[in-house]
C-alpha positions in Angstrom: 3.2 73.6 -41.8 4.2 70.0 -41.3 7.8 69.8 -42.2 9.3 66.2 -43.4 12.7 64.8 -42.0 14.2 62.4 -43.5 17.8 61.6 -42.0 18.4 60.1 -39.0 21.3 62.6 -38.3 18.8 65.4 -37.9 19.5 67.5 -34.8 15.7 67.1 -33.7 15.9 63.6 -34.2 19.3 63.4 -32.2 17.9 65.2 -29.4 14.8 63.1 -28.9 16.4 60.0 -28.7 19.0 61.6 -26.2 16.1 62.7 -24.0 14.5 59.0 -24.6 17.7 57.4 -23.4 19.4 59.8 -20.7 17.3 59.9 -17.4 19.8 63.1 -16.2 19.5 64.6 -19.7 15.7 64.5 -19.3 15.6 65.9 -15.8 18.4 69.0 -16.7 16.0 70.1 -19.3 12.7 69.3 -17.7 11.3 67.5 -20.8 10.4 63.7 -21.8 9.8 61.7 -24.6 6.6 59.4 -25.1 6.1 56.9 -27.8 2.8 55.3 -29.4 -0.2 57.3 -30.7 -2.4 56.3 -28.0 0.4 57.9 -25.6 1.1 60.8 -27.3 -2.5 62.2 -27.8 -3.5 61.4 -24.7 -0.8 63.5 -23.4 -1.5 66.0 -25.6 -5.3 66.0 -24.6 -4.1 66.1 -21.0 -2.6 69.8 -21.9 0.7 69.1 -21.9 3.1 71.5 -23.8 4.8 69.4 -26.8 8.4 70.6 -28.3 8.0 68.0 -31.2 5.9 65.6 -32.6 7.1 63.1 -35.0 4.6 61.0 -37.5 5.7 58.2 -39.9 4.9 60.3 -43.2 2.8 57.1 -44.1 0.4 57.3 -41.2 0.3 61.1 -41.3 -3.2 61.4 -42.4 -4.7 58.6 -39.8 -4.0 61.4 -36.5 -3.8 64.6 -38.2 -7.0 65.9 -37.4 -5.8 65.2 -33.7 -2.5 66.9 -33.8 -1.5 70.2 -33.1 -0.9 73.2 -35.6 3.1 73.8 -34.8 6.1 71.6 -34.3 5.2 68.3 -35.8 7.2 66.8 -38.4 6.6 63.6 -40.4 9.7 61.3 -40.7 10.9 58.9 -43.2 11.0 55.2 -42.2 14.4 55.3 -41.5 13.8 57.7 -39.0 11.2 56.0 -37.6 13.0 52.7 -37.0 15.7 54.8 -35.1 13.0 56.2 -32.8 10.9 53.1 -32.6 11.5 50.6 -29.6 9.7 47.5 -30.5 7.0 46.5 -33.2 4.1 47.8 -31.0 5.0 51.5 -31.7 2.6 52.7 -34.3 4.7 55.4 -36.1 3.7 58.3 -33.3 6.1 59.9 -31.2 6.8 63.2 -29.3 9.0 65.3 -26.6 7.0 67.2 -23.6 7.7 69.3 -21.2 7.5 68.4 -17.6 5.4 69.7 -15.3 6.8 70.8 -11.7 5.7 68.5 -8.8 3.7 70.3 -6.4 5.1 70.0 -3.1 2.2 71.6 -1.0 -0.1 69.6 -3.0 1.5 66.4 -1.3 1.1 67.5 2.1 -2.2 68.7 1.6 -3.3 65.2 0.0 -5.9 62.9 2.0 -4.2 60.0 0.5 -0.6 59.9 -0.5 1.5 56.7 -2.0 5.3 56.2 -0.8 7.5 54.3 -3.0 11.2 53.6 -1.6 13.4 52.0 -4.5 10.8 50.3 -6.8 13.0 49.7 -9.7 11.7 47.5 -12.4 9.8 50.0 -14.9 6.9 47.5 -15.3 6.1 47.4 -11.6 6.5 51.4 -11.4 4.0 51.8 -14.4 1.7 49.6 -12.9 2.1 50.9 -9.6 1.4 54.7 -11.3 -1.6 53.2 -13.3 -3.4 51.7 -10.2 -2.6 54.9 -8.2 -4.7 57.3 -10.3 -7.5 54.7 -10.8 -7.6 54.6 -7.2 -7.3 58.3 -6.5 -4.0 58.3 -5.5 -3.1 61.3 -7.2 0.1 62.5 -5.4 3.1 60.1 -5.1 6.6 60.4 -3.5 9.4 58.4 -4.7 13.0 57.9 -3.3 15.9 58.8 -5.8 16.5 55.3 -6.9 13.2 54.6 -8.0 12.6 53.8 -11.6 12.5 56.9 -13.4 8.5 58.1 -14.0 9.2 60.1 -17.3 11.0 57.0 -18.9 9.2 56.2 -22.0 8.7 52.3 -20.6 7.1 53.9 -17.4 4.9 56.1 -19.0 3.7 53.3 -21.7 3.4 50.8 -19.0 1.4 53.2 -17.0 -1.0 54.5 -19.8 0.5 57.9 -19.1 -0.7 58.0 -15.3 3.1 58.8 -14.5 3.2 62.0 -15.9 -0.2 63.0 -14.9 -0.1 62.3 -11.1 1.9 64.8 -9.1 5.1 62.8 -8.1 7.8 64.4 -5.9 11.5 62.8 -5.3 12.3 62.7 -1.8 16.3 62.3 -0.9 15.4 61.8 2.9 13.0 59.3 3.5 13.1 59.2 7.0 12.9 62.9 7.3 10.0 63.2 4.9 8.4 60.4 7.1 8.7 62.3 10.1 7.2 65.3 8.7 4.3 63.5 7.6 3.6 62.2 11.1 3.6 65.6 12.3 1.2 66.8 9.9 -1.1 64.3 11.3 -0.6 61.4 8.4 -1.5 57.9 9.4 1.6 56.5 8.1 1.4 52.8 6.9 4.3 50.6 6.0 3.6 47.6 4.2 5.9 44.7 5.6 6.2 41.6 7.1 7.8 41.6 10.7 6.0 43.3 13.3 3.2 43.8 10.7 -0.8 43.7 11.7 -2.8 41.9 9.1 -4.7 44.2 6.6 -8.4 44.9 8.2 -7.5 44.4 11.5 -6.2 48.1 12.2 -8.3 51.1 11.7 -6.4 53.9 9.6 -7.8 57.5 9.6 -7.3 60.3 6.8 -4.8 61.8 5.4 -3.2 58.1 4.9 0.4 57.5 3.5 1.1 54.0 2.1 4.8 53.3 2.0 6.0 50.4 -0.7 9.5 49.1 -0.6 11.7 47.8 -3.0 11.0 44.5 -4.8 13.5 42.3 -3.4 14.1 44.1 0.1 11.1 46.0 0.7 11.3 48.7 2.8 14.1 49.9 4.5 14.2 49.2 8.5 14.7 53.1 9.0 11.5 53.8 7.3 9.8 51.2 8.7 10.7 52.1 12.5 9.3 55.9 11.6 6.1 54.4 10.3 3.3 54.8 12.6 1.5 51.4 11.5 3.1 48.1 9.9 0.4 46.4 7.9 0.7 43.0 5.9 -1.5 41.3 3.2 -3.0 38.0 5.0 -2.0 35.4 2.3 -1.2 31.7 1.7 1.8 30.4 3.8 3.1 28.6 0.9 4.5 31.8 -0.5 6.1 34.8 1.3 4.9 37.3 -0.8 3.1 39.0 -3.6 4.6 41.3 -6.5 5.0 44.9 -5.5 2.6 46.3 -8.0 -0.1 43.8 -6.8 0.6 44.3 -3.0 0.4 48.1 -3.6 -3.2 47.5 -5.6 -4.4 45.6 -2.8 -3.4 48.2 0.3 -4.3 51.3 -2.0 -7.7 49.8 -2.8 -8.4 48.8 1.3 -7.0 52.1 2.3 -9.2 54.3 0.2 
C-alpha cells in the first residue's frame, strides 16, 4: 500500500530534509538522501536498503513498476517543492542506509585513490564518477573533503560516490606510511620536485594522491609519498582542475 503525504510538516518529510542538509546527522544515523528518478532507481537497483521513497503523486504511475513494495509515499506538489532543490529534479526522492566502509578492502586493493581536502562537491562528484569508471573502486578521503553522501555529490557522481568503498581517514601521513609498509607505490600529484607523467615506472598496488583545489597536497603528505608526479602541459598555465588532473592520472596509472 502506498500512503499519501500532503503536509510539509509531516515527520517523515522533516526527517528527510534533515538528512539532506545536515552532514553530521547523516553520519550519526547512517543514512543519506538522494534525488531524481535516475539516481534513486539506480541506487535501488544497486541493492541499497531504503528507508523511504517519495514520489510526486502525479508522477507515481510513471515509476511504480520499478519501485519497492514497501515504504513508498506519494507526496503533494507542496511537499515536492519542499523536497526539491532546483528545476532538474523530477519528482522522486529517497532515504537510504549507508554501507559501511571496508578497511580491509582498502589495503587489499591494487589501485587506490586518496583525496586530501577536495572540498568542491562538483569536483568530488566528478572524481568519484571517474574513479568508478577507471576501476578505482576504493577511495580514501580526508576529514575536510566534501561529503560523498551529500545530495550534490551523489547526483554529480551519478551515484558512484555511494557505490565506491570510501574510507575517511584523520591522519593522512600515518595512513600513507602504513600504505608504504604494505608495499603500495604512493604517488603524490604535485609540481615541486615532481617527475613528468610517463617518465617514471610505477608498480601495483598503487595509491594516487590528489590534493585540495587551491593548495594541492600538504607538504607532509607529499614528503611521505614515494613518488611525485606532474602532468606535462603548456607553460601558459600552472595547473589543471582537480577533477581533470585526477582523471588524467588515474587513466595513466591504471
